[in-house]
N, C-alpha and C positions, 0 to 999 in steps of 0.2 A: 376462543371460538374456532373450532376446526370442523370442516365439512364431514369428517369421519365420525363425529360424535353421534351416539344413538339418538334417533328421532330428529336428527338435524338434516334439513333439506339444503343441499349445497347450491343455493341460489339466493338472489337478493330480490325482495319484493318492494315495489313502489306502488302504493295504493292512494286513492283519493277520489273525491266525488267528481261528477261530471263537470267539465269546464274549469277544472282547477289547475291545469297546466302539466298534467302527467306526461303527455306525448312529447311536449316541448322539452321536458327534462330528459326523457329517454334519448332524443336526438342530440341534445347538448352533450350528454355523456359520451356518445359516439364521437362527436366533433372534438371532444377533448382527448381522444385517443384511448379511452377506456376500452379494454378488450371484452366487449359485451355482445350478446345477441338477445333480442327481446321476445319474450313469450307473452302474447296478448291475453290479458285477463278481462275479456270483454265479450259478453254474450251476443252483441250485435255485430261486431266486426267479423265474426265467423261467416257471415252471409256474403256471397258473391253479389255484385251489382247493386249493393246497398252502400253507396259511397258518401253521399252528401249528408244524409240524416244521421249517419254514424260518426261523422267527423273522421273518416278513415284517413290514415296518413297518406300524404301525397306521394307521387312517384319518386320525387327527389328524396323525401324522407325515407322511403322504403329502400332506396339505393344507398343511403348513407349508412344504414345498419340493418342487418337481417331481422325481419319480423316473422314470427310464427303464429299460427292459429288465426290468420287473416285470410278471408276468401277461400274457406275450405269446404263449404257446403252450399247447396242451392237454397234460396229463400223458401222453398216448399218443404225443406227437410228440417230436422230437429237436431240439436246438439245439447246433450244433458250435462249436468255436473259430473256424472260418472265418465262421460266422454272426455270432458276436460281433464279430469284426474288422470285417465289413462294416457292421453296425449302429452300432458305436461310432464308426467313422470318420465316418459320415454325421451322427450325433448331435452330435459335437464341432462340426461346421460349423453345424448348426442352432442349437445353444445359443449359440454365439458370435454368430450373426446376430441374436440377441435381446439382445445386449449383456451376456450372462451368462458366467460362467466354468464350464466343465465340470469336475466332480469325479468321477473314476472311483474308485468305492468298493466294496471287497469283498475276498474271499479266494480266488477261483478263479484260481490262479496259471497254469494252462494257458491261460486266456483272456488274462491279462496278457502272458504270453510271446508269444502270437500277435500282440498289439498292438505290442510293442516289437521283436520279432525278425522278424516278418512270416511269411507263409506263401505258398508258391508256388501256382500255379493248380491246386489239387487238383480232380480230376474230381468232378462231382456224384454223389450217391447213385444207385445202380442198383437199383431195387426187386426186379427179377427175380434178380439176382446175390445180393442180400441174403437173399432167401427161400431160394435154393439153399444158401447158407452156413449159414443157420439150421437147415435140414433136415439138413445134414451134421453140425452140432453136436449136434442131437437124437440122431442115430444114434451118434456116436462120442465126444461130450463136448468141452467147451471146452479141456481140457488137450491133447487130440489136435489141435485146431485151432491151439493155441499152438505145438505141435511143427511143424505145417505152415508156420506163419508163420516159425518159426526157420529153416527151409530157404530161405525166400524173402527174408527180411529179418531177419537175426540182430541187427542194431542195435536195431530196434524191439522184437523179441521179448525181448531182454535186459531192457528196462525195464518190461515188462508182466508182471503175474502171470498164471499159467495159467488163472485163472477170470475174468479181466477181459474178459467177453464183448463188451461194447460196443466197446472199443478194438481188440481182436483182429479183430473182424468188419470194422471200418472199414479197418484196415491191410491185411487180406487183400483186401478189395474194391479198394483202390487198387492193390495189387500186381497183381491179376489183370486190372484194367481197363487199366493203363498198361504193364505189363511192367517197371515200375521199383519199387524198394523205397520204401515209405512214408517212410522216414527221409530219402530223397533230396529230398523236397519241402520239408523244414523248413529254413528259412534260418537259418544259425548264424554268419554272418560278422559279427564284432564291429564292423567298420567300417560295416556297414549297419544296425546296431541304432538304433532311434529312442530318444529320451530325453525325459524330462519330470520335473518335481520330484516326489519320492516321500516321503510321510510313512509310515513303517513303525511300526506299533503292535506292540511286542514285550514281552510280560510278562516280568519278570525272574525270577519265581518260578514254576517249572513246576507245583509242587504247588498253588499258589493258583489257577492257571488250571484245573487239573484239578478243583478243588472247584467253581469257577464252572460248568464244563461239566456236572458231575453235577447241581448244583442246577438248572441250566437245563433239562436233560433231564427231571428229575422234575417240574418246573413244566409242561413241555409235556404230559406225561402227565396231570397234573391238569387241564390246560386242554382235554383231549379229543383228544390225538394219535391214540389207537387208533380212536376213533370217526371221526376225519377220514379215516383210511385205509379204514375200512369204507365210508364214503360214497363215496370215490374209486373203490373196487371196484364199487360199484353204478352209478356215473355213467359210468364209462369202461371201455373194454376194455383191460385192463392185464395185463402179465406181469412176472415177477420180473426179466427181462433188460432191461426198458425203463429208460432213464436216470432217469426220475422215481422209480421204485421201487428204484433202486440208490443213491439219496441216503441219506446217513447218517441214521439214525433211522427213516426210512420202510422201509428194507430189513429192519431188525430187527423192526419191527412187522408187516410183511408175513409174515416167516418165522414169527413167533409165531402170527399168525392162521391160518397154514396148518399149524399143529401141530408145527412143528419144535422148539419148546421152550416152556417155561412163562413166565409173566409175569415172575418174578424173573430168569430167565436173559435174557429180552429186555432188561431194564433194564441188566444187567451188560454185555451185548454192545453195546447202544446207547451207553452211556457209553464203553466201551473203543474203539469205532469212532470216536467223536467225538474222543477224545483222540489217536488215531492220525492223524486228519485234521489236528488242530492241530499235531502234531509235524511232519508233512510240510510244512505251511504255514510253520512257523517255520524249518525247515531251508532252504527255498527263500528266504525273506526274508533270512536271515542271509548268504546268498551273493549278494544283490543289491547292486550298487555304487551309489554316489552317492545315498544316502538319508539322510533325517533320522529318527532313531530317538527314540521316546518310550515310556516305560514306563507303561502304564495302571494299574499297581498303586500308583503314587506318588500322594500327596495332591495335589489340584489339577492333575492332569496335563494336563487340557484347557487350563487357563489358562497353563500353562508353555509350551505349544506355540503359543499364540495369536499372538505376534509373528511367528513363522515363517510361519504361515498367512496373516496379513494382508499380509506382504511379498510372498508369491508370488501371492496373489489379486490384489493391486494390479498386479503385473508382468504378469499374464495377462489383465487386462481388455482387451476388444477395443478 
């Protein structure tokens, strides 16, 4: 395996569901002296001032090893898969120019798919059209907008839920701007897919992962997650349809603060939503070819995977 091979990304990927131990592994790699810098593969960590609910690395962890694509935009902004692709491609080159190995670490599989499968030249966002679509959605509801998308692009509509406002809006925007279905822009030719070594962190016991998720969510609440969302509401102009407030945990706290349910129900919904996220992540990971799998529930799992990591880090050195 050489970084110069065609369709080979000269980086290492560490993927896993939420609460599986990815961040701890990244810091451990740096502590072991591995010459790495981390590129965050996380659609929530890009937002500034969203620290507790995203399990953002601590100041000490950020000082231990350089992290990229963390705290890059306001919670009122958006960061698409295309944005990730552009930033990540540039970062891989920058990190290697410093003699380090890029480690793409996280669990946002939409971003990772954009990296390996590619994306065609999607049109940039059109603020006026977006406003028009938002006004139509206010009048008729997102399920109606989903039905409209179904007529224009049934392939994309089939994989989106009727209330997935962010993705429905973007798909409609692309359809209306280009006259082509959004699904037609997504590259899916297996011969064109890029490759890179992948370490997949996959817990063997779903119930144990669920307990971790619940414990972590309760800890986030103890650490001030509700207060963090209150502060975000004061500091920024936010709405429930913005990507930042659709993040797992933040969405449930937002709805609780707006009187949709009580504190106990918020906890139940927050834990359930995080478990559903982990289930989707694991489903995607298990269909990913060419990966090295490690079970984070096994004793000394990090030490078990150390030889594999050292081998690939050595091969990827610039």
